[in-house]
C-alpha positions as CSV (number, residue, x, y, z in Angstrom):
1,X,88.2,112.9,106.7
2,X,88.0,112.9,102.9
3,X,84.5,112.6,101.2
4,X,85.3,108.9,100.3
5,X,86.3,108.2,104.0
6,X,83.1,109.8,105.2
7,X,81.0,107.7,102.8
8,X,82.8,104.5,103.8
9,X,82.4,105.4,107.5
10,X,78.7,106.0,107.1
11,X,78.1,102.8,105.1
12,X,80.1,100.8,107.7
13,X,78.3,102.2,110.7
14,X,74.9,101.6,109.2
15,X,75.8,98.0,108.4
16,X,77.3,97.4,111.9
17,X,74.0,98.7,113.4
18,X,72.0,96.3,111.1
19,X,74.2,93.6,112.5
20,X,73.1,94.5,116.1
21,X,75.6,97.1,117.3
22,X,74.2,100.2,118.9
23,X,75.2,103.6,117.4
24,X,78.0,104.3,119.8
25,X,79.6,100.8,119.4
26,X,79.3,101.1,115.6
27,X,80.9,104.6,115.5
28,X,83.7,103.5,117.8
29,X,84.6,100.5,115.7
30,X,84.4,102.5,112.4
31,X,86.7,105.1,114.0
32,X,89.2,102.3,114.9
33,X,89.2,101.1,111.3
34,X,89.8,104.5,109.8
35,X,93.6,104.5,110.5
36,X,93.9,100.9,109.3
37,X,92.2,101.9,106.0
38,X,94.5,104.9,105.7
39,X,97.7,103.0,106.5
40,X,97.1,100.2,104.0
41,X,95.5,97.4,106.1
42,X,97.8,96.9,109.1
43,X,99.6,94.0,107.5
44,X,96.4,92.1,106.5
45,X,94.2,92.7,109.5
46,X,90.5,92.4,108.7
47,X,87.2,91.8,110.4
48,X,85.2,88.7,109.4
49,X,82.4,91.3,109.1
50,X,84.2,92.7,106.0
51,X,84.6,89.3,104.3
52,X,82.3,87.8,101.7
53,X,82.6,84.4,103.3
54,X,80.8,85.4,106.5
55,X,77.5,83.5,106.5
56,X,74.2,84.6,108.0
57,X,74.8,82.2,111.0
58,X,78.1,84.0,111.7
59,X,80.0,81.0,110.4
60,X,82.8,81.3,107.9
61,X,81.6,79.7,104.7
62,X,85.1,79.1,103.5
63,X,86.7,77.5,106.6
64,X,83.5,76.1,108.1
65,X,84.3,77.6,111.5
66,X,82.6,80.0,113.8
67,X,83.6,83.5,112.8
68,X,84.4,86.4,115.1
69,X,82.7,89.2,113.0
70,X,84.0,92.2,114.9
71,X,87.5,91.1,115.9
72,X,90.5,92.2,113.8
73,X,92.6,89.2,112.7
74,X,94.6,87.9,109.8
75,X,93.0,85.3,107.6
76,X,94.4,83.6,104.4
77,X,90.8,83.1,103.1
78,X,89.8,86.8,103.4
79,X,88.0,88.2,100.4
80,X,86.5,91.7,100.7
81,X,82.8,91.9,100.5
82,X,81.6,94.0,97.6
């Protein structure tokens, strides 16, 4: 991994753990996302967890629907969280 990838991996796993995942689950999901990040996004596949529209109640603030925070999917309303 490059230094930037290591930094992103660490940030991602810490945030996933704050969202309730244990360390092993967070590491596994972050490892799954690494190839996606390297390959340019797998044709628009994202996690609601990565979107700025995910509300605290795990509802999409843009679509008004229940979100699936840790499921890869395509969404026209996706906007990357800063």
